[in-house]
C-alpha positions as CSV (number, residue, x, y, z in Angstrom):
1,M,96.6,96.6,97.1
2,V,96.3,99.4,95.2
3,T,95.4,97.8,92.2
4,R,93.2,95.3,94.0
5,V,91.2,98.9,95.6
6,L,90.4,99.4,92.0
7,Q,89.6,96.4,90.3
8,Q,86.7,96.5,93.3
9,C,85.6,100.5,92.3
10,S,85.3,99.4,88.7
11,L,83.8,96.2,89.2
12,W,81.3,97.4,91.9
13,R,80.7,100.5,89.4
14,R,79.6,98.5,86.4
15,A,77.6,96.0,88.5
16,V,75.0,98.6,89.7
17,P,72.7,99.2,86.3
18,L,72.1,95.6,86.1
19,F,69.0,95.5,88.0
20,S,66.9,98.4,89.0
21,S,67.7,99.6,92.9
22,R,64.4,98.0,94.1
23,Q,65.1,94.7,92.2
24,L,68.6,94.4,93.6
25,A,67.5,95.2,96.9
26,T,64.4,92.1,97.3
27,G,65.8,89.6,94.6
28,Q,63.4,90.0,92.1
29,G,63.9,89.5,89.0
30,Q,65.3,86.1,90.2
31,A,61.8,84.3,89.3
32,D,58.6,85.6,88.3
33,K,56.4,82.8,90.3
34,K,55.1,84.1,94.0
35,P,58.2,83.3,96.4
36,K,57.4,80.8,99.2
37,T,60.7,81.2,101.3
38,G,62.4,84.4,101.6
39,I,65.8,84.2,103.5
40,M,66.7,87.8,104.4
41,M,70.7,88.6,104.6
42,V,71.1,90.7,107.1
43,N,74.1,92.8,107.8
44,L,75.4,96.4,108.8
45,G,75.4,97.9,104.9
46,G,77.6,100.3,103.9
47,P,76.5,103.6,102.3
48,E,76.7,103.9,98.2
49,T,77.6,107.3,97.5
50,L,79.4,110.2,99.3
51,E,76.0,111.6,100.5
52,D,74.7,108.3,102.1
53,V,77.6,108.8,104.7
54,H,76.3,111.1,107.3
55,D,72.9,109.4,107.5
56,F,74.9,105.9,107.5
57,L,76.9,106.9,110.2
58,L,74.0,108.5,112.1
59,R,72.2,105.2,112.2
60,L,75.1,103.7,113.5
61,F,75.9,106.0,116.6
62,L,72.2,106.1,117.5
63,D,72.4,102.3,117.8
64,K,72.2,101.8,121.3
65,D,73.0,97.4,120.7
66,L,76.0,98.7,119.3
67,I,77.6,101.2,120.6
68,P,75.6,102.5,124.0
69,L,76.6,106.0,125.0
70,P,75.6,108.5,127.3
71,A,72.8,110.9,126.1
72,Q,72.8,109.1,123.3
73,G,70.0,111.1,120.9
74,T,72.2,113.9,121.7
75,L,75.7,112.7,121.6
76,A,75.2,110.3,118.4
77,P,74.4,113.4,116.0
78,W,77.7,115.2,117.0
79,I,79.4,112.6,116.3
80,A,78.0,111.7,112.9
81,K,78.1,115.0,111.5
82,R,81.9,115.0,112.8
83,R,83.3,112.0,110.9
84,T,81.2,112.3,108.3
85,P,84.2,114.4,106.0
86,K,86.8,111.5,107.0
87,I,84.5,108.9,106.0
88,Q,83.4,110.4,102.9
89,K,87.6,110.6,102.1
90,Q,87.9,106.8,103.1
91,Y,85.2,106.2,100.7
92,A,86.3,108.2,98.0
93,R,89.2,106.4,98.2
94,I,87.5,103.2,97.2
95,G,85.5,104.1,94.7
96,G,83.1,107.0,96.4
97,G,80.9,104.3,98.4
98,S,80.9,100.7,99.9
99,P,80.8,97.3,97.4
100,I,78.9,95.7,100.1
101,K,75.5,95.6,98.8
102,M,76.5,94.5,95.3
103,W,78.2,91.5,96.9
104,T,75.0,90.7,98.9
105,E,73.2,90.2,96.0
106,R,75.4,88.3,94.0
107,Q,75.6,86.0,97.0
108,G,72.1,86.0,97.4
109,Q,71.5,85.0,93.4
110,G,73.7,82.0,93.8
111,M,72.6,80.9,96.9
112,V,68.5,80.8,95.4
113,D,69.4,79.2,92.3
114,I,71.0,76.5,94.6
115,L,68.3,75.9,96.9
116,D,65.5,76.3,93.9
117,R,67.2,73.2,93.3
118,I,68.5,71.4,96.0
119,S,65.1,72.0,97.8
120,P,61.8,72.0,95.1
121,S,59.8,71.7,98.7
122,T,60.3,75.1,99.8
123,A,60.9,76.6,96.4
124,P,60.2,78.7,95.0
125,H,63.0,81.3,96.9
126,Q,63.8,84.6,97.0
127,Y,66.8,86.7,98.6
128,Y,66.4,90.2,100.7
129,V,68.8,92.1,101.6
130,G,68.8,93.6,105.1
131,F,70.7,96.4,105.9
132,R,71.1,97.4,110.0
133,Y,72.8,101.4,108.9
134,A,71.8,101.6,105.2
135,H,69.0,100.8,102.8
136,P,67.2,98.7,102.4
137,L,67.0,99.0,105.6
138,T,65.9,95.8,107.7
139,E,62.6,97.2,108.6
140,D,61.4,98.1,105.3
141,T,62.7,94.9,104.1
142,I,60.7,93.0,106.6
143,D,57.4,94.8,105.5
144,K,58.2,93.9,101.5
145,M,58.4,90.4,102.9
146,A,55.3,90.3,104.0
147,S,53.6,92.1,101.5
148,D,55.3,89.5,99.1
149,G,53.1,86.7,101.0
150,L,55.5,84.6,101.9
151,E,55.1,81.1,103.9
152,R,58.4,80.9,105.3
153,A,61.1,84.0,106.4
154,V,64.1,83.3,107.4
155,V,66.8,85.9,108.9
156,F,70.2,84.5,107.8
157,T,72.8,86.6,109.4
158,Q,75.7,87.4,107.5
159,Y,77.9,87.7,110.3
160,P,79.7,84.4,110.3
161,Q,80.3,84.4,114.2
162,Y,77.7,85.7,116.3
163,S,78.1,89.2,118.7
164,C,75.2,91.1,120.3
165,S,76.7,94.1,118.7
166,T,76.0,92.7,115.5
167,T,73.4,89.7,115.0
168,G,72.0,90.9,117.9
169,S,71.5,93.7,117.4
170,S,69.9,92.9,113.8
171,L,67.6,89.9,115.5
172,N,67.2,93.1,118.3
173,A,65.4,95.2,115.6
174,I,63.2,93.0,113.4
175,Y,61.8,91.7,116.9
176,R,60.5,95.9,117.9
177,H,59.7,95.9,114.3
178,L,57.3,92.9,114.0
179,H,56.4,93.7,118.1
180,A,55.0,97.2,116.9
181,Q,52.9,95.5,114.5
182,Q,50.9,93.2,116.8
183,G,47.1,94.4,116.7
184,S,47.6,94.5,112.9
185,P,46.9,91.7,110.4
186,A,49.5,89.1,111.2
187,P,51.4,88.2,108.2
188,S,51.6,84.6,107.6
189,M,55.0,83.9,107.4
190,R,56.6,81.6,109.8
191,W,59.8,83.4,111.1
192,S,63.2,81.3,112.0
193,V,66.7,82.4,112.2
194,V,70.1,81.7,111.1
195,D,71.9,83.1,114.0
196,R,76.1,82.1,112.9
197,W,78.2,79.3,111.1
198,P,81.6,79.7,112.1
199,T,82.5,76.6,111.9
200,H,80.4,75.3,108.8
201,P,83.3,73.0,106.5
202,G,82.3,74.9,103.0
203,F,83.0,78.2,105.1
204,V,86.2,77.4,106.0
205,Q,87.3,75.8,102.8
206,A,86.7,78.9,101.1
207,F,88.7,80.6,102.7
208,V,91.1,77.9,103.0
209,N,91.6,78.4,99.1
210,S,91.4,82.3,99.4
211,I,94.5,81.8,101.6
212,R,96.3,78.9,99.9
213,A,96.1,80.9,96.1
214,E,97.5,84.5,98.0
215,L,100.1,82.7,99.6
216,S,101.7,81.3,96.0
217,R,101.7,84.9,94.9
218,F,104.2,85.4,97.6
219,P,107.9,85.1,96.0
220,A,108.8,81.6,96.2
221,D,112.0,81.7,98.6
222,V,109.8,83.3,100.7
223,Q,106.3,81.3,100.8
224,D,107.2,79.1,103.8
225,E,108.1,82.3,106.0
226,V,104.8,84.0,105.8
227,V,103.2,84.7,109.1
228,I,99.4,84.7,108.7
229,L,97.2,87.3,110.2
230,F,93.3,86.3,110.8
231,S,92.0,90.1,111.2
232,A,88.7,90.4,112.7
233,H,86.4,93.5,113.6
234,S,87.4,94.5,117.3
235,L,84.7,94.4,120.3
236,P,84.8,97.1,123.3
237,M,85.8,94.9,126.1
238,K,82.9,95.8,128.4
239,V,80.8,93.9,125.7
240,V,83.8,91.0,125.5
241,E,83.3,91.2,129.7
242,R,79.3,90.6,129.6
243,G,80.0,86.9,127.6
244,D,79.7,88.0,124.3
245,P,80.4,84.7,122.0
246,Y,82.1,86.5,119.6
247,P,85.8,85.7,120.2
248,A,85.3,82.3,120.9
249,E,83.5,82.3,117.7
250,V,86.1,83.9,115.6
251,A,88.8,81.6,117.1
252,A,87.1,78.3,116.5
253,T,87.1,79.9,112.4
254,V,90.5,80.4,112.7
255,Y,91.8,76.7,114.2
256,R,88.9,75.2,111.6
257,V,90.8,77.2,108.9
258,M,94.8,76.3,110.2
259,E,93.4,72.7,110.8
260,Q,92.7,72.5,106.8
261,L,96.3,74.2,105.9
262,Q,97.7,71.5,108.4
263,F,99.5,74.5,110.7
264,S,101.2,75.1,107.5
265,H,102.6,78.6,108.9
266,P,102.7,80.3,112.3
267,Y,99.1,82.9,112.6
268,R,97.7,85.2,115.0
269,L,94.1,86.1,115.2
270,V,94.1,89.9,115.7
271,W,91.8,92.5,115.6
272,Q,91.0,96.0,113.6
273,S,88.6,98.9,114.1
274,K,88.9,100.1,117.1
275,V,86.6,103.4,117.4
276,G,87.1,105.6,120.8
277,P,89.6,106.0,124.0
278,L,88.2,103.1,125.8
279,P,89.6,99.3,126.0
280,W,89.0,97.1,122.8
281,L,90.1,93.3,122.5
282,G,93.4,93.3,121.3
283,P,96.1,92.9,120.0
284,Q,94.9,95.1,117.3
285,T,96.1,94.5,113.9
286,D,98.0,97.8,113.4
287,D,100.3,97.4,116.8
288,V,100.9,93.7,115.5
289,I,102.5,94.3,112.3
290,K,104.6,97.5,114.0
291,G,105.9,94.3,116.0
292,L,106.3,91.5,113.8
293,S,108.6,94.1,111.6
294,R,110.5,94.7,114.8
295,Q,111.3,91.2,115.2
296,G,112.8,90.5,111.9
297,R,109.2,89.3,110.0
298,K,108.9,90.9,107.0
299,N,106.5,88.3,105.0
300,L,103.0,88.7,106.2
301,L,99.3,87.5,105.1
302,L,96.3,89.5,106.2
303,V,92.7,87.4,106.3
304,P,89.5,89.2,106.6
305,I,88.1,86.1,108.7
306,A,85.0,87.7,110.0
307,F,83.9,89.0,107.1
308,T,82.0,87.5,104.0
309,S,82.9,90.2,101.3
310,D,84.6,93.4,100.1
311,H,83.6,96.7,102.2
312,I,85.3,99.8,103.5
313,E,87.4,97.4,106.1
314,T,88.8,95.3,103.8
315,L,89.7,97.7,101.0
316,H,90.7,101.3,103.1
317,E,92.0,99.8,106.5
318,L,93.4,96.7,105.5
319,D,94.4,97.1,102.0
320,L,95.6,100.7,102.1
321,E,96.1,101.6,105.3
322,Y,98.2,98.7,106.3
323,A,98.9,96.7,103.4
324,E,100.1,99.7,101.7
325,E,101.0,102.6,104.2
326,L,102.0,101.1,107.1
327,G,103.5,98.1,105.8
328,Q,105.9,100.5,103.9
329,E,106.5,102.8,106.5
330,C,107.7,99.6,108.8
331,G,109.6,98.4,105.9
332,I,107.5,95.0,105.4
333,E,108.9,93.4,102.1
334,N,105.5,91.5,101.2
335,I,102.3,92.4,102.7
336,R,99.3,90.7,101.2
337,R,95.6,90.3,102.1
338,A,93.8,86.8,100.9
339,E,91.2,87.8,98.4
340,S,87.5,88.1,100.6
341,L,84.8,85.8,100.2
342,N,82.4,87.5,97.7
343,D,82.0,85.6,94.5
344,S,83.8,82.7,95.3
345,P,81.8,79.4,94.0
346,V,82.7,77.3,97.0
347,F,80.7,79.9,99.7
348,I,77.7,80.6,97.7
349,E,77.7,76.5,97.9
350,A,77.9,77.0,101.3
351,L,75.5,79.4,101.9
352,A,73.0,77.2,99.8
353,D,73.8,74.6,102.5
354,I,73.6,76.3,105.6
355,V,70.0,77.4,104.8
356,H,68.9,74.2,103.0
357,S,70.3,72.4,106.3
358,H,67.9,74.9,108.7
359,L,65.1,74.6,106.6
360,V,65.1,70.7,106.7
361,G,66.5,71.0,110.5
362,G,63.4,71.8,111.9
363,R,64.6,74.3,114.7
364,P,63.8,78.2,115.1
365,H,67.1,78.9,116.0
366,S,70.6,77.8,117.3
367,T,71.2,76.1,120.9
368,Q,74.0,79.0,121.2
369,L,70.9,81.7,120.3
370,G,68.8,80.7,123.4
371,L,71.4,81.5,126.1
372,R,71.7,85.6,126.7
373,C,75.6,87.0,127.8
374,P,75.5,86.0,131.4
375,L,75.9,89.6,132.3
376,C,73.3,90.9,129.8
377,V,71.6,94.5,130.7
378,N,69.7,94.7,127.8
379,P,65.7,93.3,128.2
380,V,65.4,93.5,124.7
381,C,67.8,90.6,124.3
382,G,65.3,88.5,126.5
383,R,62.2,89.2,124.9
384,M,63.8,88.8,121.4
385,R,64.8,85.5,122.1
386,D,61.3,84.3,123.7
387,Y,59.6,86.0,120.6
388,F,62.0,83.9,117.9
389,G,61.7,81.1,120.1
390,S,57.7,80.8,120.0
391,T,56.3,78.2,117.6
392,G,54.2,81.4,116.6
393,A,57.9,83.0,114.7
394,G,59.7,80.4,114.7
395,G,57.2,77.9,112.5
396,Q,58.4,73.9,112.8
């Protein structure tokens, strides 16, 4: 696992100088023609340098959709300042920054290359990166898309499974920014949303391929004994209890993957990255590793089922904290992690297919997005849905 982390660090550091930061953020350089369709790939983002960590954390803890706090404007800066040294050390161990932007750019470039070929009526296509807590920030990307004179703008979530804390937070931010611009010259571009894709066949197949490849790297005499642990980012239980669809959609992904694998191995869905003392969705990944070790299960495969590329939760939490350190502590004989999807050709083809189906489908968003969590307490969620469901925002 340490070797994997070092390879990843070297890869993304080598890739950074290939384009200017502006080209990388907006997909410029992919075509000289004025783009007709823009696809904004939204995600949480990550600090590119150790100096970026504090501001990344500050934006994260100020987000009421993600982490609602009492006296948020006061408490969030205090938490961010307090956690910065610890998180900087973690990023230092994986090369000094997050590779999520690099992978998003590679995925975006591959996606639009395919779209230009299979969908000439909506071409040229241009990808844009819109991060919630790191540059390029979502709001800045919206302004860039407007200035480029697009006819159509697609918000394409890079969270395959929908949660109000992730995709919902990004959509609320986009709505607030667009709503605040009312009264100014209206951009001509029509907005629509790809808000989830947990069971897309290409997405599922990409994980199946990754799992099969990693299983083959276990010693031959134990390959049939491997327990597959699908690890996803956890949620506070108060979010789950409001009716957030995320746990069910992650479970749907897991089931489709195992179905393609013909349920060849025992498996569990587990949850990682809990923060703070309040109850979160469980069982936690590290607790499950300890429990399986006590039961004599010594061969484990970790699968980052809710992540589409490497970042700190895979390279540090799964690879170093769990596979390297906890595995050794618990006496696990073989613990490996399936490769993240990153620039998998199968996955990039899936991204293009998801967007193409959306472009020709004529719907502003999925049926599910129209339904708020039954116990939702955020009025912005309702206004956001009304906005993207309207013909003015959603287009066709």
